C-alpha positions as CSV (number, residue, x, y, z in Angstrom):
1,M,127.8,1.4,-0.9
2,Q,127.7,-1.7,-3.2
3,H,125.1,-4.4,-2.6
4,G,127.7,-7.1,-2.4
5,T,129.6,-5.2,0.2
6,L,126.5,-5.1,2.4
7,A,125.3,-8.6,1.7
8,R,128.4,-10.4,3.0
9,P,128.4,-8.7,6.4
10,L,124.7,-9.2,6.7
11,K,124.9,-12.9,6.0
12,S,127.5,-13.3,8.8
13,I,124.9,-12.2,11.4
14,Q,123.7,-15.4,13.1
15,P,121.1,-15.3,15.8
16,P,121.6,-17.7,18.8
17,S,120.1,-21.2,18.4
18,K,116.6,-21.6,19.9
19,T,114.1,-24.4,20.4
20,R,110.3,-24.2,20.1
21,K,108.0,-25.8,22.5
22,D,105.0,-27.8,21.5
23,K,103.0,-25.9,18.8
24,K,99.7,-26.7,20.6
25,S,100.6,-24.0,23.1
26,D,100.1,-21.5,20.3
27,N,96.3,-21.7,20.7
28,A,96.3,-22.0,24.5
29,I,94.5,-18.7,25.0
30,N,91.5,-19.4,22.7
31,P,91.2,-22.8,20.9
32,E,89.0,-21.2,18.3
33,F,91.9,-19.2,16.9
34,K,93.9,-20.8,14.2
35,S,97.7,-20.5,14.4
36,N,97.9,-18.3,11.3
37,D,95.4,-15.8,12.8
38,V,97.6,-15.0,15.8
39,P,100.3,-12.3,15.3
40,G,103.8,-13.8,15.3
41,V,104.9,-11.8,18.3
42,A,101.9,-13.1,20.4
43,R,102.5,-16.8,19.6
44,G,104.4,-19.0,21.9
45,T,105.3,-19.0,25.6
46,P,107.2,-16.3,27.6
47,G,110.3,-18.4,27.0
48,D,109.8,-18.1,23.3
49,L,109.4,-14.3,23.6
50,R,112.7,-14.1,25.6
51,T,114.4,-16.2,23.0
52,D,113.1,-13.9,20.2
53,R,114.2,-10.8,22.1
54,Q,117.7,-12.3,22.6
55,A,117.9,-13.1,18.9
56,L,116.8,-9.5,18.0
57,V,119.3,-7.9,20.4
58,S,122.1,-10.2,19.3
59,G,121.4,-9.2,15.7
60,V,121.5,-5.5,16.4
61,L,124.6,-5.6,18.5
62,N,126.4,-7.6,15.8
63,I,125.7,-5.3,12.9
64,P,129.0,-4.6,11.1
65,D,130.5,-1.2,11.7
66,E,130.3,-0.1,8.1
67,I,126.5,-0.7,8.1
68,L,126.1,0.9,11.6
69,R,127.9,4.0,10.4
70,Q,125.5,4.4,7.5
71,V,122.5,4.1,9.9
72,F,124.1,6.6,12.2
73,A,124.5,9.1,9.4
74,F,120.8,8.8,8.6
75,V,119.9,9.4,12.2
76,V,122.3,12.4,12.8
77,F,121.6,14.2,9.4
78,D,118.2,15.0,8.1
79,E,117.3,15.2,4.4
80,D,118.5,18.8,4.2
81,G,121.8,18.0,5.8
82,N,121.0,19.6,9.1
83,H,123.0,18.1,12.0
84,N,121.4,16.8,15.3
85,S,124.1,16.7,18.0
86,T,121.5,15.4,20.6
87,D,120.9,12.2,18.6
88,L,124.6,11.8,18.0
89,F,125.4,11.8,21.7
90,R,122.5,9.5,22.4
91,L,124.0,7.0,20.0
92,C,127.3,7.3,21.8
93,S,125.5,6.3,25.0
94,V,124.0,3.0,23.9
95,S,127.0,0.7,24.2
96,R,130.7,0.6,23.8
97,P,130.6,-0.8,20.3
98,W,128.1,1.9,19.2
99,R,130.2,4.6,20.9
100,R,133.4,3.3,19.2
101,A,131.6,3.2,15.8
102,A,130.2,6.7,16.2
103,I,133.5,8.2,17.3
104,E,135.5,6.6,14.5
105,H,133.0,7.8,11.9
106,C,134.4,11.3,11.1
107,L,131.5,12.2,8.9
108,L,129.2,12.5,12.0
109,W,131.4,15.2,13.5
110,I,131.7,17.7,10.7
111,K,129.1,20.2,12.0
112,P,129.5,21.4,15.5
113,L,126.6,23.0,17.4
114,P,126.1,26.7,16.5
115,I,128.4,28.7,18.7
116,I,126.4,31.7,20.1
117,I,128.0,34.0,22.6
118,L,125.3,36.5,23.8
119,R,126.7,37.2,27.3
120,P,130.2,37.1,28.9
121,H,129.7,33.9,30.8
122,E,133.0,32.2,31.3
123,T,131.6,28.7,32.0
124,R,129.5,28.7,28.9
125,I,132.3,29.9,26.7
126,R,134.6,27.3,28.2
127,N,132.1,24.5,27.5
128,L,131.5,25.8,23.9
129,T,135.3,25.7,23.3
130,L,135.6,22.1,24.7
131,H,132.6,21.1,22.5
132,L,134.2,22.7,19.4
133,R,137.6,21.1,20.0
134,L,135.8,17.7,20.4
135,Y,134.2,18.0,17.0
136,L,137.4,19.3,15.4
137,D,139.4,16.3,16.7
138,R,136.8,13.7,15.8
139,S,136.1,15.0,12.3
140,G,139.6,14.0,11.2
141,T,140.6,15.8,8.0
142,L,137.1,16.1,6.5
143,P,135.7,19.6,5.6
144,I,133.8,21.2,8.5
145,S,130.9,23.6,8.5
146,F,130.0,25.9,11.5
147,D,128.0,28.8,12.7
148,L,129.8,31.4,14.9
149,T,128.0,34.4,16.6
150,I,129.6,36.8,19.0
151,L,127.7,39.9,20.0
152,A,129.6,43.1,19.6
153,R,128.6,44.3,23.2
154,V,130.2,41.1,24.6
155,W,133.5,41.9,22.8
156,R,133.4,45.6,23.8
157,K,133.0,44.6,27.5
158,G,136.4,42.9,27.3
159,T,136.1,40.5,30.3
160,V,136.2,37.3,28.2
161,N,138.1,38.4,25.1
162,A,141.0,36.1,25.8
163,M,138.7,33.0,26.0
164,I,136.9,34.1,22.8
165,T,140.2,34.7,21.0
166,G,141.3,31.1,22.0
167,M,138.1,29.7,20.6
168,V,138.4,31.6,17.3
169,Q,142.0,30.6,17.0
170,A,141.0,26.9,17.2
171,L,138.8,27.5,14.2
172,V,141.5,29.4,12.4
173,D,144.0,26.5,12.9
174,H,141.6,24.4,10.9
175,C,140.7,27.0,8.3
176,H,142.1,24.8,5.5
177,R,139.0,22.5,6.2
178,W,136.3,25.3,6.2
179,D,133.4,24.4,3.9
180,K,130.1,26.2,4.7
181,V,130.5,29.0,7.2
182,R,128.2,31.5,8.8
183,L,129.8,34.4,10.8
184,C,128.1,37.0,12.9
185,L,131.0,39.0,14.4
186,P,132.1,42.5,15.0
187,L,133.7,43.7,11.8
188,S,137.0,44.3,13.6
189,F,137.3,40.5,13.9
190,Y,137.8,40.1,10.2
191,N,140.9,42.3,10.0
192,D,142.3,41.6,13.5
193,D,141.6,37.9,14.1
194,L,140.8,36.3,10.7
195,S,143.4,38.1,8.5
196,S,145.6,35.0,8.6
197,I,143.1,32.8,6.8
198,R,143.7,34.7,3.5
199,G,145.0,32.2,1.0
200,R,144.4,29.3,3.4
201,I,140.8,28.5,2.7
202,P,140.9,26.1,-0.3
203,L,137.7,24.3,0.5
204,L,135.4,27.2,1.5
205,S,132.3,27.0,-0.7
206,E,129.6,29.0,1.1
207,L,129.9,32.1,3.2
208,K,127.3,34.0,5.1
209,I,128.2,37.2,7.1
210,D,125.8,39.0,9.4
211,T,126.2,41.8,11.9
212,N,124.4,42.6,15.2
213,L,121.8,45.3,15.6
214,H,124.1,47.0,18.1
215,G,127.3,47.1,16.0
216,D,130.8,48.3,16.4
217,E,132.0,51.7,17.3
218,R,133.1,53.7,14.3
219,P,136.5,52.7,12.8
220,P,139.4,53.9,15.0
221,D,140.6,56.4,12.4
222,D,137.0,57.7,11.9
223,A,137.3,56.5,8.3
224,S,134.3,56.6,5.9
225,E,135.1,53.2,4.4
226,F,135.9,49.8,5.8
227,Y,137.5,46.9,3.8
228,V,137.4,43.2,4.5
229,G,139.8,41.2,2.4
230,C,140.4,37.9,4.2
231,F,138.1,35.9,1.8
232,A,139.6,37.1,-1.4
233,D,141.6,34.0,-2.2
234,A,139.0,31.2,-2.0
235,P,139.2,29.0,-5.1
236,L,135.9,27.1,-4.4
237,L,133.8,29.9,-3.0
238,C,130.6,30.2,-5.0
239,K,127.8,31.3,-2.7
240,V,128.1,34.5,-0.6
241,D,125.4,36.3,1.5
242,Y,126.4,39.3,3.6
243,D,124.3,41.8,5.5
244,V,126.3,44.6,7.2
245,R,123.6,47.2,7.5
246,Y,124.1,47.4,11.3
247,A,127.9,46.9,11.3
248,F,128.4,50.3,13.0
249,Q,126.4,52.0,15.7
250,G,123.7,54.3,14.2
251,A,124.2,52.8,10.7
252,A,120.6,51.7,10.5
253,I,119.4,55.3,10.9
254,Q,122.2,57.1,9.0
255,P,124.8,54.9,7.2
256,S,128.1,56.8,7.3
257,V,130.6,54.0,6.8
258,A,130.7,52.1,3.4
259,V,131.7,48.5,3.9
260,H,133.5,46.8,1.0
261,F,134.4,43.1,0.6
262,D,137.1,41.7,-1.5
263,L,135.8,38.4,-3.0
264,P,136.5,36.2,-6.0
265,W,133.7,37.8,-7.9
266,S,134.2,36.0,-11.2
267,Q,133.5,32.5,-9.8
268,L,130.4,33.3,-7.8
269,V,127.2,31.4,-8.5
270,K,125.0,33.1,-5.9
271,L,125.5,36.6,-4.4
272,K,123.2,38.4,-1.9
273,S,124.5,41.7,-0.6
274,D,123.1,44.3,1.7
275,A,125.5,47.0,2.8
276,P,125.9,50.8,3.0
277,G,127.7,52.1,-0.1
278,N,127.1,48.8,-1.7
279,T,129.6,48.3,-4.6
280,S,129.3,44.5,-4.9
281,Y,127.0,44.8,-8.0
282,H,129.6,46.9,-9.8
283,K,132.4,44.5,-9.0
284,T,130.4,41.4,-10.0
285,L,129.6,42.8,-13.4
286,E,133.1,44.0,-14.0
287,S,134.4,40.4,-13.4
288,L,132.0,38.9,-16.0
289,P,130.9,35.9,-14.0
290,T,129.8,33.3,-16.5
291,E,128.4,30.9,-13.8
292,L,126.4,33.5,-11.9
293,R,122.8,32.3,-11.3
294,E,121.4,34.5,-8.5
295,L,122.2,38.1,-7.8
296,E,120.4,40.1,-5.1
297,I,121.5,43.6,-4.2
298,Y,120.0,45.7,-1.4
299,A,121.1,49.3,-0.8
300,Q,119.6,52.6,0.0
301,I,121.1,54.1,-3.2
302,I,122.4,52.3,-6.2
303,T,124.3,54.7,-8.5
304,K,127.0,55.0,-11.1
305,L,126.0,51.8,-12.8
306,P,127.7,51.1,-16.2
307,T,125.4,52.2,-19.1
308,E,127.6,51.9,-22.1
309,V,129.1,48.4,-22.2
310,Q,126.7,45.6,-23.3
311,R,126.9,42.5,-21.0
312,T,125.5,39.0,-21.3
313,L,125.1,36.8,-18.2
314,P,124.1,33.5,-19.8
315,K,123.1,31.6,-16.6
316,L,121.6,34.3,-14.4
317,E,118.2,33.1,-13.3
318,K,117.4,35.6,-10.5
319,L,118.0,39.3,-10.4
320,V,116.9,41.4,-7.4
321,L,117.6,45.1,-7.1
322,R,116.1,46.9,-4.1
323,A,116.8,50.5,-3.3
324,L,114.9,53.5,-2.0
325,Q,114.3,54.5,-5.6
326,I,114.5,52.6,-8.8
327,S,116.2,55.5,-10.6
328,G,116.7,56.2,-14.2
329,D,120.4,55.2,-13.7
330,I,119.2,51.6,-12.8
331,L,116.8,51.5,-15.7
332,N,119.3,52.7,-18.2
333,H,121.7,50.1,-16.9
334,L,119.1,47.4,-17.6
335,G,119.3,48.4,-21.3
336,T,122.9,47.0,-21.3
337,L,122.0,43.5,-20.0
338,T,121.0,40.4,-21.9
339,L,119.8,37.6,-19.5
340,P,118.6,34.6,-21.6
341,S,118.0,32.4,-18.5
342,L,116.2,35.0,-16.3
343,K,113.2,33.6,-14.4
344,H,113.0,35.8,-11.3
345,L,113.1,39.6,-11.7
346,E,112.5,42.0,-8.9
347,L,112.9,45.8,-9.0
348,R,111.6,47.2,-5.8
349,G,111.7,50.7,-4.3
350,F,109.5,53.4,-3.0
351,S,109.4,55.2,-6.3
352,T,110.5,55.0,-9.9
353,T,110.4,56.7,-13.2
354,P,107.7,56.2,-15.9
355,E,110.1,54.3,-18.1
356,L,110.1,51.2,-15.9
357,F,107.7,49.1,-17.9
358,D,109.4,50.1,-21.2
359,K,112.8,49.1,-19.9
360,V,111.6,45.8,-18.5
361,L,109.8,45.0,-21.7
362,A,112.9,45.7,-23.8
363,L,115.0,43.5,-21.4
364,I,112.5,40.6,-21.9
365,R,112.4,40.9,-25.7
366,R,116.2,41.2,-25.9
367,S,116.9,38.3,-23.6
368,Q,114.0,36.1,-24.9
369,C,113.7,34.9,-21.4
370,S,110.6,33.3,-19.7
371,L,109.9,34.9,-16.3
372,E,108.3,32.9,-13.5
373,H,108.4,35.5,-10.8
374,L,108.0,39.3,-11.4
375,C,108.1,42.1,-8.8
376,L,107.6,45.7,-10.0
377,Y,106.8,49.1,-8.7
378,A,103.7,49.8,-10.7
379,A,102.4,53.2,-9.7
380,T,103.7,54.8,-12.9
381,G,104.4,53.5,-16.4
382,S,102.7,52.7,-19.6
383,A,99.7,50.3,-19.3
384,S,100.4,49.2,-22.9
385,S,103.9,48.1,-22.0
386,F,102.7,46.4,-18.9
387,S,100.2,44.3,-20.9
388,K,102.9,43.4,-23.3
389,I,105.1,42.2,-20.5
390,L,102.3,39.9,-19.3
391,A,101.8,38.6,-22.8
392,L,105.5,37.6,-23.1
393,S,105.6,36.0,-19.7
394,L,103.1,33.1,-19.8
395,D,105.1,31.1,-17.2
396,I,104.7,33.6,-14.3
397,T,103.4,31.9,-11.2
398,E,104.1,34.8,-8.7
399,L,103.4,38.4,-9.4
400,Y,104.2,41.2,-6.9
401,L,103.0,44.8,-7.8
402,C,103.5,47.9,-5.7
403,A,100.8,50.5,-5.8
404,P,99.3,49.4,-9.1
405,K,96.9,51.7,-10.9
406,A,93.4,50.5,-11.9
407,D,94.3,50.0,-15.6
408,N,97.3,47.8,-14.6
409,L,95.1,45.7,-12.4
410,E,92.5,45.4,-15.1
411,A,95.2,43.9,-17.4
412,L,95.2,40.9,-15.0
413,L,91.6,40.0,-15.7
414,L,91.4,36.5,-17.1
415,D,89.0,35.6,-19.9
416,P,88.6,31.8,-19.7
417,L,87.3,31.7,-23.3
418,S,90.3,33.5,-24.7
419,P,92.7,31.4,-26.9
420,D,95.6,33.4,-25.3
421,P,94.7,33.9,-21.6
422,V,96.7,36.4,-19.5
423,L,99.2,34.7,-17.1
424,P,97.5,31.3,-17.3
425,N,99.9,29.9,-14.6
426,L,99.5,32.6,-12.0
427,K,99.2,31.1,-8.5
428,I,100.2,34.0,-6.1
429,L,99.3,37.7,-6.5
430,T,100.7,40.2,-4.0
431,I,99.6,43.8,-3.9
432,L,101.5,46.4,-1.9
433,D,99.5,49.6,-1.2
434,N,102.2,51.9,0.3
435,G,100.0,55.0,0.2
436,M,102.5,57.0,-1.9
437,D,102.2,58.6,-5.3
438,D,98.5,59.3,-4.7
439,V,97.7,55.7,-5.8
440,T,95.2,53.6,-3.9
441,V,94.4,50.1,-4.9
442,D,91.0,49.8,-6.5
443,A,89.2,47.2,-4.4
444,A,86.5,46.6,-7.0
445,V,89.0,45.9,-9.8
446,L,91.1,43.7,-7.5
447,N,87.9,41.8,-6.6
448,K,87.1,41.2,-10.2
449,V,90.6,39.9,-10.9
450,A,90.4,37.5,-8.0
451,K,87.0,36.2,-9.1
452,S,88.0,35.9,-12.8
453,R,90.9,33.6,-11.7
454,T,88.9,31.5,-9.2
455,E,85.1,31.3,-9.6
456,G,85.1,32.4,-13.2
457,L,87.4,29.7,-14.6
458,G,84.8,26.9,-14.9
459,K,85.9,23.7,-16.6
460,R,89.1,25.1,-18.0
461,A,90.7,25.0,-14.5
462,A,89.5,21.4,-13.9
463,H,91.1,20.3,-17.2
464,G,94.4,21.9,-16.3
465,M,94.2,24.5,-19.1
466,V,94.4,27.5,-16.7
467,Q,95.9,27.6,-13.2
468,A,93.5,28.7,-10.5
469,L,94.7,31.6,-8.3
470,E,95.7,30.2,-4.9
471,E,96.7,33.3,-2.9
472,V,96.0,37.0,-2.9
473,N,98.1,39.0,-0.5
474,L,97.3,42.6,0.3
475,L,100.0,44.5,2.1
476,C,99.9,48.0,3.5
477,N,102.5,50.1,5.3
478,D,99.7,51.9,7.3
479,P,97.5,49.7,9.5
480,E,94.6,52.1,9.1
481,M,94.9,51.9,5.3
482,L,95.0,48.1,5.5
483,Q,91.8,47.9,7.5
484,R,90.1,50.2,5.1
485,Q,91.3,48.2,2.1
486,I,90.0,44.9,3.7
487,S,86.6,46.5,4.4
488,S,86.5,47.9,0.9
489,F,87.4,44.6,-0.6
490,E,84.7,42.8,1.4
491,L,82.1,45.4,0.4
492,A,83.1,45.1,-3.2
493,N,82.7,41.4,-3.0
494,T,79.1,41.9,-1.9
495,G,78.5,44.2,-4.9
496,N,77.6,47.1,-2.7
497,P,77.9,50.3,-4.8
498,E,78.5,52.4,-1.7
499,Y,81.9,50.9,-0.9
500,S,83.8,53.7,-2.6
501,R,82.2,56.4,-0.5
502,R,82.8,54.7,2.8
503,V,84.6,56.6,5.6
504,P,86.2,55.1,8.7
505,T,83.8,54.5,11.6
506,S,84.4,56.0,15.1
507,F,85.6,52.6,16.3
508,E,88.2,52.3,13.5
509,K,89.4,55.8,14.2
510,L,89.8,55.0,17.9
511,A,91.7,51.8,17.2
512,V,94.1,53.6,14.9
513,K,94.6,56.4,17.4
514,A,95.3,53.9,20.2
515,S,97.8,51.9,18.0
516,V,99.8,55.1,17.1
517,T,99.8,56.4,20.7
518,F,100.9,53.1,22.2
519,F,103.7,52.7,19.7
520,A,104.9,56.2,20.2
521,A,104.9,55.9,24.0
522,F,106.1,52.3,24.5
523,G,107.5,51.2,21.1
524,P,111.0,49.8,20.5
525,L,112.4,53.2,19.8
526,R,111.4,54.5,23.2
527,Q,113.0,54.1,26.6
528,S,110.2,52.7,28.8
529,G,111.8,53.9,32.0
530,V,111.7,57.5,30.8
531,T,108.2,57.2,29.4
532,C,106.7,56.0,32.7
533,L,108.0,59.3,34.4
534,V,106.1,61.5,31.9
535,L,102.8,62.3,33.6
536,K,101.3,63.8,30.5
537,K,101.8,60.6,28.5
538,Q,100.4,58.5,31.3
539,V,97.2,60.6,31.4
540,K,96.8,60.3,27.6
541,V,97.3,56.6,27.6
542,N,94.9,56.2,30.5
543,K,92.2,58.1,28.6
544,L,92.6,55.9,25.6
545,L,92.4,52.7,27.7
546,T,89.2,54.0,29.3
547,D,87.7,54.7,25.9
548,L,88.6,51.3,24.6
549,E,87.1,49.6,27.7
550,H,83.8,51.3,27.0
551,V,83.6,50.1,23.4
552,N,80.7,47.8,22.7
553,L,82.1,45.2,20.3
554,E,78.7,43.9,19.3
555,G,78.3,44.7,15.7
556,E,81.9,45.8,15.3
557,D,84.7,44.1,13.4
558,S,87.1,43.2,16.3
559,R,89.8,42.3,13.8
560,I,90.7,46.0,13.6
561,L,92.1,45.7,17.2
562,Q,94.6,43.2,16.0
């Protein structure tokens, strides 16, 4: 808003006239005080204070609507654009002028409260529908953003389906105004209740789709594939994030239905996809998206990637590929890509082939990119290629290595006197020890790396020549392995040469045994009602509890129990 536009209404605000009493009353409390030493609010008589209050209230109540609406917008929306409906309704309760100003300001009503239906409660669904229609009416013709969650079990029960359908239809009637949308619905909704939005969502810019842990039944025709096409014609859609791992019952354990989305792939700027039989990566590359900046693909298996046609994605800054295995198919595909703007590269799986470092090194050289975040499975591969990757990536601030061998860890040692220090900007180092491939993180080498990037920096860090390491994260899939690694790291830090021959204590063994037993008997994959009826398990658990009760924690590391 222009300064002159605000200045004129502000000048029109005139407080009511007031008279001051004799100034000698200013110092009536203590004659030693000078008038200038007394705060302005404390000066004068009660009559003066009442007059000041009336002037203040009059000024607030007479603020022009255009200024008031700007103030309301700052109150209702935070700096990230999040909407606070509680504050909005409080503003509407202050006075009639404020209520009128808030209701007439359509911008305040473009984000309804998240609609979350977890149980088939008719009253709650009715109130949510009224609340939604209120926002839809008061937002006028402006773009709207909303969050809609309907648990699949509520829909399957069928007692409130008519009410839910009416609510969804209210949103569909305004689909031409959809802007940023998050949907967590049974997949059947998209083809049965949202099919009519295709070609009628001209303003949709961001879409996030999620599914419940307890998903739908299998498709009615027992098909092995499921297609969603209602978002195909969205001319402004540029950010998509969908996770349909749990779309169908049992899919988390054994995915048997491939879910495919039809999207305007060529215009996407950000894509994050996690789905059984994920084909989004293939479709994205085939469309040659020149504006694509972030691409994250999660799948159990990524196969049949193109390995012959060379492709350049000029603006891609983030590439994440996560699968059970970073296969040779994926690595050969990397050889066809040129990514000059790449800053974030993540290739994560439980295993890979020895050519990983060679392929990544070739990608960096071909693209001439400068990485800032790198995540690699490092149990196998050429140490020479790994060192060359580090030498070409001086801007890396975050490094994530899975199961790195000792020689790869040693490549991270920082010599503060070297004219070309290794990763001089590294802030965060994360090591995952997954206990596979017979690779165990060498605690002594990791300790040397940490010290070389903290205590060993000397004045170079103080002068900003080298960044001091801020975090070292050690992750383990096995809690027993994690405790052993922590103990080994602490012993290595003390310089004890016996750390490598250390074996778990009886206390550590007992803690691990108890953890495994309790999880197996009462974990989330068990039915507690059935477990309680098994006498054998009760006896076993009771014995473990008795053993734990008799442990003397004096001299033991109690953190193991955590």
